[in-house]
C-alpha positions as CSV (number, residue, x, y, z in Angstrom):
1,X,0.0,0.0,0.0
2,X,1.3,3.4,-0.9
3,X,2.4,5.8,1.8
4,X,0.2,8.8,2.5
5,X,0.0,11.6,5.1
6,X,-2.7,11.5,7.7
7,X,-5.5,14.1,7.2
8,X,-4.4,17.4,8.7
9,X,-6.8,17.4,11.7
10,X,-5.4,14.0,12.7
11,X,-1.7,15.0,12.6
12,X,0.0,15.1,15.9
13,X,3.5,16.3,14.8
14,X,3.0,19.2,12.4
15,X,6.2,21.3,12.0
16,X,8.2,18.9,14.2
17,X,11.8,18.0,13.0
18,X,12.8,14.5,13.9
19,X,15.8,12.2,13.5
20,X,15.3,8.5,13.8
21,X,18.5,6.4,14.2
22,X,18.5,3.0,12.5
23,X,15.6,4.4,10.5
24,X,16.1,2.5,7.3
25,X,14.6,-0.9,8.3
26,X,12.3,-2.6,10.7
27,X,10.8,-0.6,13.6
28,X,12.9,2.4,12.6
29,X,11.5,2.4,9.1
30,X,7.9,2.2,10.3
31,X,8.6,4.9,12.8
32,X,9.9,7.2,10.1
33,X,6.8,6.7,8.0
34,X,4.5,7.3,11.0
35,X,6.2,10.4,12.1
36,X,6.1,11.8,8.6
37,X,2.4,10.8,8.3
38,X,1.8,13.0,11.3
39,X,3.4,16.0,9.7
40,X,7.0,15.8,11.0
41,X,10.0,16.4,8.8
42,X,12.2,13.3,9.2
43,X,15.9,12.6,9.0
44,X,16.2,8.9,8.2
45,X,19.5,7.6,9.6
46,X,21.3,4.7,7.9
47,X,24.8,3.3,8.2
48,X,26.4,2.0,5.0
49,X,23.7,1.2,2.5
50,X,21.7,4.2,1.4
51,X,19.2,2.4,-0.8
52,X,16.5,1.8,1.8
53,X,16.8,5.2,3.3
54,X,16.6,6.8,-0.1
55,X,13.5,4.8,-0.8
56,X,11.8,5.8,2.4
57,X,12.6,9.5,1.8
58,X,11.3,9.3,-1.7
59,X,8.0,7.8,-0.5
60,X,7.6,10.5,2.0
61,X,8.4,13.3,-0.3
62,X,6.2,11.9,-3.0
63,X,3.3,12.0,-0.6
64,X,3.9,15.6,0.2
65,X,6.0,15.2,3.4
66,X,9.6,16.1,4.0
67,X,12.5,13.6,4.6
68,X,16.3,13.4,4.2
69,X,18.6,10.5,4.4
70,X,21.5,10.9,6.9
71,X,24.4,8.5,7.0
72,X,25.8,8.1,10.5
73,X,27.4,5.4,12.7
74,X,25.8,6.0,16.1
75,X,28.7,4.4,17.9
76,X,31.2,6.9,16.5
77,X,31.4,10.3,18.2
78,X,32.6,12.2,15.2
79,X,30.1,10.5,12.9
80,X,27.3,11.4,15.3
81,X,28.3,15.0,15.5
82,X,28.5,15.3,11.7
83,X,25.2,13.5,11.2
84,X,23.3,15.7,13.6
85,X,24.8,18.8,12.2
86,X,23.7,17.8,8.7
87,X,20.2,16.9,9.9
88,X,19.7,20.2,11.8
89,X,21.0,22.2,8.9
90,X,18.7,20.6,6.4
91,X,15.6,20.5,8.6
92,X,16.2,23.9,10.1
93,X,16.6,22.5,13.6
94,X,15.8,19.4,15.6
95,X,13.2,18.9,18.3
96,X,12.7,15.2,18.3
97,X,15.1,12.3,18.5
98,X,14.2,8.6,18.4
99,X,17.1,6.4,19.6
100,X,16.1,3.3,17.7
101,X,19.4,1.9,16.4
102,X,20.1,-1.5,17.9
103,X,21.7,-4.9,17.3
104,X,21.6,-8.3,18.8
105,X,23.1,-11.7,18.3
106,X,22.9,-14.7,20.6
107,X,25.8,-16.0,22.6
108,X,26.0,-18.0,25.8
109,X,28.0,-16.2,28.4
110,X,30.8,-18.8,28.2
111,X,31.1,-18.4,24.5
112,X,30.6,-14.6,24.1
113,X,33.6,-12.8,22.6
114,X,34.5,-9.5,24.2
115,X,34.3,-7.9,20.8
116,X,30.6,-9.0,20.5
117,X,29.8,-7.7,24.0
118,X,31.4,-4.3,23.1
119,X,29.7,-4.1,19.7
120,X,26.2,-4.5,21.2
121,X,26.9,-2.1,24.1
122,X,28.5,0.4,21.7
123,X,25.6,0.5,19.3
124,X,22.6,0.1,21.7
125,X,23.8,2.0,24.8
126,X,26.8,4.2,23.9
127,X,25.0,5.1,20.6
128,X,21.9,6.3,22.6
129,X,24.3,8.4,24.8
130,X,26.1,10.0,21.9
131,X,22.9,10.8,20.0
132,X,21.0,12.0,23.1
133,X,24.0,14.3,24.0
134,X,24.1,15.8,20.5
135,X,20.4,16.2,20.3
136,X,20.3,17.9,23.8
137,X,23.0,20.3,22.8
138,X,21.1,21.3,19.7
139,X,17.8,21.7,21.6
140,X,19.3,23.6,24.5
141,X,20.8,26.2,22.1
142,X,17.3,27.5,21.7
143,X,16.0,28.5,25.1
144,X,12.5,29.3,23.9
145,X,11.6,26.9,21.1
146,X,8.4,27.2,19.1
147,X,7.8,23.5,19.2
148,X,7.8,20.8,21.9
149,X,11.0,18.8,22.3
150,X,11.6,15.2,23.1
151,X,14.2,12.4,23.2
152,X,12.7,8.9,23.0
153,X,14.5,5.6,23.5
154,X,13.6,2.4,21.8
155,X,14.1,0.1,24.7
156,X,12.7,-3.5,25.0
157,X,10.8,-5.7,27.3
158,X,14.3,-7.0,28.0
159,X,15.0,-3.9,30.2
160,X,13.1,-6.0,32.8
161,X,12.9,-9.6,31.4
162,X,16.1,-11.7,31.3
163,X,16.8,-13.3,28.0
164,X,19.1,-16.3,27.9
165,X,22.0,-16.0,25.4
166,X,21.4,-12.2,25.1
167,X,23.1,-10.9,28.3
168,X,24.8,-8.2,26.3
169,X,21.4,-7.0,24.8
170,X,19.7,-7.1,28.2
171,X,22.5,-5.2,29.7
172,X,22.2,-2.5,27.0
173,X,18.5,-2.1,27.5
174,X,18.7,-2.2,31.3
175,X,21.3,0.5,31.1
176,X,19.2,2.4,28.7
177,X,16.3,2.5,31.2
178,X,18.3,4.2,33.9
179,X,20.2,6.4,31.4
180,X,16.8,7.6,30.1
181,X,15.5,8.3,33.6
182,X,18.6,10.1,34.6
183,X,18.7,12.5,31.7
184,X,15.0,13.0,31.9
185,X,15.6,14.6,35.3
186,X,18.4,16.7,33.8
187,X,16.5,17.9,30.7
188,X,13.0,18.3,32.0
189,X,13.8,21.8,33.4
190,X,14.8,22.7,29.9
191,X,11.5,21.7,28.5
192,X,12.9,18.5,26.9
193,X,10.9,15.3,27.7
194,X,12.7,12.0,27.8
195,X,10.8,8.7,27.7
196,X,11.1,5.2,26.4
197,X,9.0,2.8,24.3
198,X,9.6,-0.9,25.0
199,X,8.5,-3.3,22.3
200,X,7.7,-6.9,22.9
201,X,7.9,-9.6,20.2
202,X,7.5,-7.7,16.9
203,X,7.3,-9.1,13.4
204,X,10.4,-7.6,11.9
205,X,13.1,-8.9,9.5
206,X,15.3,-9.6,12.6
207,X,12.8,-12.2,13.7
208,X,12.3,-13.8,10.3
209,X,13.7,-17.2,11.3
210,X,11.3,-17.5,14.2
211,X,8.3,-16.3,12.3
212,X,9.1,-18.8,9.5
213,X,9.0,-21.7,12.1
214,X,5.4,-22.3,13.2
215,X,6.4,-24.0,16.4
216,X,8.8,-21.3,17.4
217,X,6.4,-18.6,16.4
218,X,3.7,-20.2,18.6
219,X,6.0,-20.6,21.5
220,X,6.4,-16.8,21.5
221,X,2.6,-16.3,21.2
222,X,2.2,-18.5,24.3
223,X,4.1,-15.9,26.3
224,X,1.9,-13.0,25.2
225,X,-1.4,-12.7,27.1
226,X,-3.0,-10.8,24.2
227,X,-2.3,-13.7,21.9
228,X,-0.5,-12.3,18.9
229,X,2.9,-11.0,17.7
230,X,3.2,-7.2,17.6
231,X,3.4,-5.4,14.3
232,X,5.8,-2.5,13.5
233,X,2.7,-0.2,13.3
234,X,1.9,-0.9,16.9
235,X,5.3,0.5,17.9
236,X,5.3,3.4,15.4
237,X,1.9,4.6,16.6
238,X,3.1,4.5,20.2
239,X,6.2,6.5,19.3
240,X,4.2,9.2,17.5
241,X,1.8,9.6,20.4
242,X,4.6,9.7,22.9
243,X,6.4,12.4,20.9
244,X,3.3,14.5,20.6
245,X,1.8,17.1,22.9
246,X,-0.9,14.6,23.9
247,X,1.9,13.0,26.0
248,X,3.2,16.3,27.3
249,X,3.2,15.1,31.0
250,X,4.9,11.8,30.3
251,X,8.5,12.1,31.5
252,X,11.1,9.5,32.4
253,X,9.0,6.4,32.1
254,X,8.8,3.4,29.8
255,X,5.7,2.7,27.7
256,X,5.6,-1.1,27.2
257,X,4.0,-2.1,23.9
258,X,4.1,-5.9,24.3
259,X,0.6,-7.4,24.4
260,X,1.1,-8.1,28.1
261,X,4.3,-10.0,27.8
262,X,5.8,-8.3,30.8
263,X,2.8,-9.1,33.0
264,X,3.6,-12.8,33.7
265,X,6.9,-13.4,32.0
266,X,7.6,-17.1,31.3
267,X,11.4,-17.2,31.7
268,X,12.7,-19.9,29.4
């Protein structure tokens, strides 16, 4: 189905200027489309392959929205500075960041290479730090902004649920939780809201192997009280709402979008 903007009366983010890290695939891609549909101008971050980011931007522009691809390695300080500078220059500023970039790969503790531990923490947690710091610097330069400002983290149910063979991933998301809460206290007096969205089991390319195996797919469903896998749109809509003025009093907390998975977790 072709992308289109929401009708003007339904748009929550008109005139907002957003950057979505890891925006060229999966939840990031869906989030870019949803923010744009609500009237935001969106910088679509990618790292390496521009084809998907270019396609997303072309779809948004064709529908009458505004989007720009921004190449950036979120784990590299200089790359982050350059990427945010480019995004802010092209969009005319920045008032919304979605820290979505993240990676995962299973290893038992006894088998996990140090390089893999560092790679996941560098992208998932240090990346969120570097991007949040850069966004906050840009936002704080304008003491009286015309638009609301927010930094949103893409966390996970695994900020609270242990996940065997993913200790590095869980550590990154658990760290993200307290990082977000701490900077929320720092930035709230500046009118910058910080909050997190925590997806549960979402049907994305990273879960393709599980989704292709009926037994494995059903095993996950059995852990979800609501009885279904989540869709990218479930998360993207939550991000758009949390970024909007409708969520203006939501600060420093995590919105779980998980079909109830965190209610009675069945630890494997």
